[in-house]
Every structure is written in structure tokens, then in C-alpha cells.
N, CA and C of each residue as an Amber inpcrd file, in Angstrom:
protein
   141
  51.3570000 115.1000000 123.8990000  51.5120000 116.2130000 122.9810000
  50.3780000 117.2080000 123.2480000  50.6900000 118.4780000 123.2860000
  49.6920000 119.5110000 123.5680000  48.7680000 119.7150000 122.3630000
  47.6170000 120.3100000 122.6200000  46.6780000 120.6040000 121.5260000
  47.3090000 121.5460000 120.5120000  48.0480000 122.5300000 121.0010000
  48.7090000 123.4720000 120.1010000  49.6900000 122.7420000 119.1820000
  50.4500000 121.8250000 119.7240000  51.4110000 121.0650000 118.9200000
  50.7010000 120.1830000 117.9000000  49.5920000 119.5760000 118.3040000
  48.8180000 118.7360000 117.3810000  48.2470000 119.5810000 116.2520000
  47.6800000 120.7400000 116.5870000  47.1370000 121.6320000 115.5610000
  48.2250000 122.0650000 114.5840000  49.3560000 122.5120000 115.1190000
  50.4430000 122.9830000 114.2610000  50.9500000 121.8680000 113.3550000
  51.1220000 120.6830000 113.8990000  51.5870000 119.5440000 113.1090000
  50.5860000 119.2140000 111.9990000  49.3110000 119.2340000 112.3210000
  48.2740000 118.9340000 111.3300000  48.2640000 119.9820000 110.2260000
  48.3140000 121.2590000 110.5970000  48.3520000 122.3260000 109.5940000
  49.5670000 122.1680000 108.6840000  50.7170000 121.8770000 109.2640000
  51.9410000 121.7370000 108.4710000  51.8560000 120.5600000 107.5060000
  51.3090000 119.4480000 107.9490000  51.2150000 118.2580000 107.1010000
  50.1800000 118.4220000 105.9940000  49.0530000 119.0210000 106.3220000
  47.9410000 119.0860000 105.3750000  47.9890000 120.2930000 104.4440000
  48.5440000 121.4170000 104.9030000  48.4550000 122.6560000 104.1320000
  49.7940000 123.1990000 103.6570000  50.8930000 122.6260000 104.1290000
  52.2320000 123.0740000 103.7440000  52.3370000 124.6060000 103.7550000
  52.1230000 125.2230000 104.9070000  52.0580000 126.6820000 104.9630000
  53.4110000 127.3630000 104.8030000  53.3710000 128.5520000 104.1740000
  54.5530000 129.3940000 104.1090000  54.7210000 130.1390000 105.4350000
  53.5850000 130.4670000 106.0630000  53.5720000 131.1660000 107.3470000
  52.5570000 130.4850000 108.2390000  52.9170000 130.2410000 109.4830000
  51.9680000 129.7330000 110.4690000  52.2900000 130.3620000 111.8130000
  51.2570000 130.9580000 112.4110000  51.3830000 131.5550000 113.7390000
  50.1900000 131.0810000 114.5470000  50.4340000 130.3190000 115.5690000
  49.3910000 129.7270000 116.4010000  49.5620000 130.2660000 117.8190000
  48.5580000 131.0240000 118.2740000  48.6360000 131.6670000 119.5860000
  47.5160000 131.1320000 120.4650000  47.8790000 130.6270000 121.6220000
  46.8970000 130.1370000 122.5900000  46.3400000 131.3350000 123.3520000
  45.0570000 131.6350000 123.1370000  44.4010000 132.7570000 123.8060000
  43.4290000 132.2810000 124.8780000  43.5830000 131.0720000 125.3310000
  42.6680000 130.4920000 126.3120000  42.6230000 131.3010000 127.6040000
  43.7350000 131.8980000 127.9730000  43.7860000 132.6690000 129.2150000
  42.8880000 133.9030000 129.1750000  42.4470000 134.3280000 127.9850000
  41.6000000 135.5080000 127.8530000  40.1110000 135.1640000 127.9250000
  39.7800000 133.9220000 128.1210000  38.3910000 133.4750000 128.1740000
  38.0840000 132.9360000 129.5630000  36.7940000 132.9570000 129.8970000
  36.4080000 132.4710000 131.2210000  36.5840000 130.9610000 131.3060000
  36.7080000 130.4800000 132.5080000  36.9240000 129.0560000 132.7260000
  38.4020000 128.7520000 132.7790000  38.7330000 127.4970000 132.9370000
  40.1470000 127.1200000 133.0130000  40.8460000 127.3270000 131.6650000
  42.0650000 127.7820000 131.7110000  42.8480000 128.0230000 130.4900000
  43.4820000 126.7110000 130.0430000  42.7120000 125.9060000 129.3570000
  43.1630000 124.5580000 128.9880000  43.2700000 124.3680000 127.4790000
  43.9580000 125.2680000 126.8070000  44.1680000 125.1520000 125.3590000
  42.8540000 124.9320000 124.6110000  41.9270000 125.8790000 124.7660000
  40.6200000 125.7580000 124.1160000  40.3440000 126.8750000 123.1210000
  41.1170000 127.9580000 123.1520000  40.8990000 129.0860000 122.2470000
  42.2330000 129.4690000 121.6070000  42.2800000 129.3700000 120.2840000
  43.5050000 129.6760000 119.5550000  43.2320000 130.7190000 118.4830000
  44.2270000 131.5440000 118.2210000  44.2010000 132.4530000 117.0770000
  45.2450000 131.9230000 116.1040000  44.8260000 131.7290000 114.8600000
  45.7180000 131.1480000 113.8610000  45.8670000 132.1070000 112.6870000
  47.1000000 132.3900000 112.3330000  47.4160000 133.0830000 111.0910000
  48.1740000 132.0790000 110.2440000  47.6330000 131.8070000 109.0550000
  48.2150000 130.7720000 108.2130000  48.1790000 131.2360000 106.7620000
  49.3010000 131.1580000 106.0930000  49.3920000 131.4920000 104.6740000
  49.8040000 130.2240000 103.9440000  48.9660000 129.8260000 102.9740000
  49.2380000 128.5980000 102.2310000  48.6750000 128.7160000 100.8250000
  49.3210000 128.0870000  99.8840000  48.8000000 128.0560000  98.5180000
  47.6040000 127.1280000  98.3990000  47.3060000 126.3740000  99.4530000
  46.1770000 125.4450000  99.4330000  44.8410000 126.1840000  99.3700000
  44.8360000 127.4640000  99.7590000  43.6140000 128.2660000  99.6560000
  43.9460000 129.7240000  99.5010000
């Protein structure tokens, strides 16, 4: 399972979001693009 999938699954289970957008931005950073930099937009009543 990819890091993005693990993150999304965890957010969904723990925060029950109304909106979740997970974007892998690793390709915009130096070094290998190995799912290390994400931008997350999340809307949840949990916070």
C-alpha cells in the first residue's frame, strides 16, 4: 500500500472528513520523488 493510500485511509478512519484532498508534491522537491511531500486539504467536524 502506498504512503498516500495509508495517509488517506488513516484520515478517513480517524477524522471522518467531509472533504479530503491529498496531493503528492514530492516531484517538486529535490531528491527522489518517493512520496515524501504531501499537500492535504481536509474538512472535518473533528476540528
